[in-house]
N, C-alpha and C positions, 0 to 999 in steps of 0.2 A: 531510703531504699525504694527504688522504683519497682513497679510490677513487672516491667519488661525492659530488656536492654534495647530492643527495637520494636516499634509498632509501625506496621506498614498499612497504609490506606490504599486499597486498590489491588485486586488479585489478578492483574493482567500478566503478560509475559515478564515485564520488568519487575513488578512487585513480587510475584511468586519466586522468581529466581533470587532476588535479594533476600527474601525471607528464608528460603531453603538454605542458601549458602551461609547466611549468618547463623542459623540454627546448627548447621553442621560444624561450625566453629565453637559450639558450646554455648551460644548466646540464647537468652530467653526471648523468644520472638512470638508476636501475635500478628495476624493479618486480618483486616476487615474488608468485606466485600458485600455490597448491597444487591448485586444482580447475579452474575454467573462467573465461574472460574475460567481463567484464560484470557479474559478481556476481549477486546475487539477482534484480535487475530483469530482466536479459536472459535468464537461464536458468530460474529457478523463481519468478518474480514477475510484475512488470508486463506484460512482453511476452507470454509464453505464457498468462497469465491472461486478457489482453484477447483473444487469439485464441480461447480457449475460450469467452469471453463472447460473441463474435460467433457462434461455432458453436452455442451454446445458444439463440440467438434464433430459429433457423430453424423449429423446430417450431411456435412461436406464429405466425410470419409466414406459414407455409403455411396455417394455420387461418384467419388474418385475411384471406387473399387471396380466400376464397370470397365475402365480402361485396362484393368489387370485380369479381366476374365470372369469376374464375379457377376452372377445374375441374381438379383434380389428383387423381391416384391416391394411395393411402396411401403417405406417405414412409417410407423406411427409413434408419436411421442406422447407419453403420459406424465404430465407435470407432477401430480401428487406422489408418484413413485420417486422421482428425483428429490423433491422437497422433503419427503418423509425419511428417505434413506440418509439424506444429509443430516437431518435433525437427529436421527439415531446415532450417527457418528459423532456429532457434537456432544451429545449426552454422554457417550462413551469417554470422550476426551475430558469432559468435566469430572467424571469419576476418577480418571487417572490423575488429574491435577490434585484432587482431594486426597488421594492416596499418597502422592508425593509429599504433600505438606504434612500429612499425618506421620509418615515414615520419618520425616526430618525432625519431628517434634515441634512443629509450628502449630500454635493454637489458632484455629480458624473461627472467626466470629462473624456471623451474618448480620447485616444491617448497615445503616448509614452512619458513618463516623463523623463526628464534629470535633475539631480541635479547640481546646480551651486553654489558651496560653502556651507557654513554651514546652510543657511536658505532659499535659493532660489531654485525654480523649474521651468524649462521651459517646456511648454506643449501647443500644439496646437497654436503656434505662440504667446503665452503670457508668462509672467513671474509672478509667484506667490511667496509670502513669507510666511513662517510658523515658529512658535516658535520651533516646533518639527517636524521632518520628520521620518516616519516609512517605512522601506523598507521590503516588504513582497511579493516578486516577484516569489517565488517558484522555482521549478526545471523542467527540460525537459529531454526527452529521449536522450541518447548519443549513437550514432552509430559510432564506431571507423572507422578511414579512412584506407582502404586497397583496393587493386585492385577490382573494381566492387562494392564497398560499396554503391554507389548511387542506386543500384538495391534493396537494403534491405529496409524494412519498419519497423516502430516503433510501439509500442503499441497504440499510438495516431491514427495511420493510420488505424488500424484494425476496429475501430468504424465506418469508413466511406467508406469501400471497396465497389466498384461497384458490384463485384461478389465475392463469397466465393471461395477460391482456393480448388481444389480437393486434392492437395498434398502440404503440407507446412513443412518447417524446422523452428523450433524455436531454437535460439541460446541463451544460458544462463542457469544458474542453481539457480537463486534467485526466490523470490516469484512471480515477474511479469512474468517471463518465464514460470514457472510451472502453474500459473493460466491460461495463454493464451493457453498453450499446452492442458490443460484440456478442456477449452472452445471450442477450434477448434475441438478437437477430439469428444466432445459431439455433436457438430453440424454436424458431418459426414465427417470431413476432415481427410485424411490420414496424421498423424502427426509423425514427427521424431524430437527428441530433441538432440542437440549437446552441450556439456558442457566441458570446458577445465579442470575443477577441478575434485576432487575425491569424493566430498560429496555435494549432493544437499542441499539447504537451510543451508549454512554453518554458518549463524548467528543464527540459531535455535538449539535446542537440536539435537544431531547427530542421535538419534534414529528415529526422525521424518523424516529426509531425507532418511534414509535407508528403512524405512517402506513405505514411499511414492514411492520410486523407485520401490519396489516390486509391488505395486498396479498399477502404470503406465504401467509397462511391462505386467502385467496380463490383463490390459484393451486393450492392443494392440498398445500402443505407443512405438516406437523404441527409446531407450535412449542410446546414446553413450557418455561415460565418457572419460575424458582426450582426448577430441576431439577438434581439432583446425581447423577453416575455414581459408583458405589462400586467396581465391579469388572467385568472382562471375562473371558469364558471360552469356549473353543471347544467347541461341543456335538457330539454324535455325527453330526449331519448336515453338519458342516463350517462352520456359521454361527457368528457371534460372539454369544454370549448376554450382554446388558448388564443388569447389576443396578443399580437406582436406589435412592436413599436412602429413598424412600417404599415400598420393598419390591417394587415392580413389576419385572418382567423382560421384556425384548423381544429378539428375535433380528434381527440385521442381517448383510449380507454384508460390510460394511466400516464401520469407525468412524473418522471423521476428527476429530482434535483440532486446534482452532484457537483455543487459549486464551492464547496469548502467544508472545513471542520472546525469545531471550537473546543478549546481545552475545558475539561470538566473540573473547574476550580471554584465554582460558586458554591455557596452553602457548605463550605468546609470549615468555617469558623476562622479563616485566616486573618480576619480583621482583628482578632484578639491577640495577634502576634506581630512581630516586626517584618514578617514576610511581605515583600513587594511583588506586585504583578504589573505586567504591561497592559496597555489598554485593551488588548484582545484576550486578556485573561491568563496569558502565559506567566508562569512563576519565574522570577529572576533568580538565577543561581550562579555560583562561580564554577570554575572548571572541575571542582570536586563535588559538584551538585549540592553545595551548601547554600542555604538562603541567608538573608540578613538576620534571621533568628538562628543562632549557632546550633541549636539542637534539632532544627527542622531541615530536611533535605527533600529534593524533588528530582524526578527523572522521567524519561519517556516522552510521550507526545505533548506534555504540558510545559516544556521548557524551551521550545523553539528550535530544537535540533531535528534532523530528519526523522519523519514519523514512520519508522520502520521497526518491525519486531526485533531483528538482530541488533539494531542500535540500542533499543531499550535493554536487551539482555546484556550487551557489552557494558552499558552504563551501570547496570546492577552489579556486575562482577567487579568493576572498578570501585564502586561505592563500598562494597563489603570489604575489599582488600584495604581500602583507605581507612575505613572506620574501625575495622576489627583485626587487621593484620599489620598495622603500622606502616603501610605503604603510602606513597603519594603518586598514584597512577592517574594519568589523564587519557581519556579516550581519543584515539586518532581517527578522524572522520575522512581522511584522504583516501583516495581510491575506493570509495564506497560504491559497491555495485548495487544496481536495482533493476527490477524487471517490471514490465507492464504486461499483464495477461490479457491483452487485446488479441484480435484476430487480423493479421498474424502477430505473433509474440514480439515484444521489444525487450532488449537488454542493453544496459548502458553502464559504463564505469569511467570515472575520471572526468577531465574537462571536456566541455563541448567546444566546437570551433569558435563560437562567439565568445565564450568565456576566456579562451586563450588569447584571442585578439584583444579583448577588453583589458586583459592583464599586460598588454604590450609585448607579447611574445611573438617571435618570428617563427612561424609554423609552416609545416607541409601537411597536405591532406591527401590521404590515400583512400580510394573508394573502389568498391566492387558492387555490381548489380547484375543479377542473373535469375534465371528460372530454375527452381529446385529440380533435381533429377527426377524426383517422384512425379512431378507434374508434366514431364515429357510424355508420360503415359496416361496420367489422370485427365489431362487436358485442361486442368485448372489454370486460369490466367492470373497467377499470383507471383509477385516478385520477391526476391530476397535482396536485402541491402546491407552493406557493411562499410564501416568507416573507421579510419585511424587518424588521430590528431598527433602529430609528431613535432617536437621542439627541434628546430633546425640547428640550434647552437650546440646541443649535446646529444642529439639523436634519440632522446628519451621519448617513449610513447606516453603521451599525456592523457589520451582518452581513446576508448574503443566503444563503438556503438553499432547496434545491429537490429534489423527488423527481419524476422523470418522464423521458420519453424525452430523451436527449441532455443530461441535467442537467449533466454534467461539462463539455461543450463550452460550454454557456450560461454557467455560473458562472465559467469562465476569463475571459470578457470582463468580467463584473462585478467581478472582482478588480482589474482596472485602475482601474475607477471608484472602488472603495473605497481603493485605494492613493493615488489622487489626491485623496482627501478629499471625494468627491462628496456633496452633500446630497440630501435627498428632493425638494427643489424642482428640482434638476437632473434627477433621474429623471422628475419630473412634466412637465418642459419638453421632454423627449426624445420625439420622435414615433416610435412603434413601427413594426415591420415586420409587415404583416398579410397573410394569417393565419399567425401563428406562436405557439408557446407562450411564447417569450421576451418577447413584447410585454407580457405580463401584469406584468412587473417595472416597466414604466413607465406602467401604467394603474391600479395599485392606489391608490385615493384615500381610502378610509374606514378609519381605524384601528380595531382591535379595541375593542369597547365595554367 
């Protein structure tokens, strides 16, 4: 007789959902967490990032308001207010997660859990047994080791800075780097971005990266492509002196590294099991999230699937249905929409142009670029860009991509259409809402020549 039917390690979005749903099916469930409830998303990811994203917009909004007749004094930003209000909201959400687990009948155990064989877990000086173990420990920022790397901060650190830097370097070209570059710039920081690659957002449609680069430079963010940091050193003035591969040196108050994340799978005791991991630490699972140890499962950011909260939640629901409801359900990752909360916003769903070409598809590209109606009065020189990737053979819309205000909100709706297999003819037959930016997705008629 096991102590629990399911023991979950990691109380992030996926782990909490799996624990709650299993408990609601009458299973005896425990969940272990060594840090905070809600994982990356609630504490140092999606939620606080989006709150900072909102906060960073006000400086531009105050400036925009002049064109609409508003006369305001010079606005002043107080960093501790935003930081502390954010922290209070995160603490509130942690309390909600604790209540949800308690109401579902899940036993929450605080501390670091270590797996001992196929069915046992050591935690807080005790050993527990479980019929099934689910590992959902998530990922953490990875700062590469190089001379002075200990002076760099991660995205996690930004949420708790004592003071906002006057001048900051962001290293990286992915969505986290670009989001924080935009946030810091919006809050009044002099921002430079250094990226070793040639294309921002390389996992997105290439047009989005190039359009965003134009916008960032127009806003006043200094962007250096094919740029490599070689060392960091604290100078006599207390600033961080950054040395680059091209021998240039520049001083910053803070250096934020956003160049990758690593699965949190070390020190879990997996070596005492048959569980296999990839060289980067990802746990190898089958389509039902089962490892080579039949009683141990894994999901979320540690298995190599898209590192998104809704993905982890979908995986958790499928896991519970498969293990405790007799189903054999596989998560479908097609038409997976995502957003980048940069300035301006980016939303994307489906295949990029390059992905479709690489797959050997005969495609048509429909594009629109324009100035948002709001900015005809605000005077802001910001562009909105939209793109559809269409399969010429059957007219199906393969991908929809946007940069502009509320892009994430707009593309979420398009994801439903792509999931349903909508054709370009269906888009064309849809009457748009006027005046909106979104209507451009149903009024683009001429394919790129």
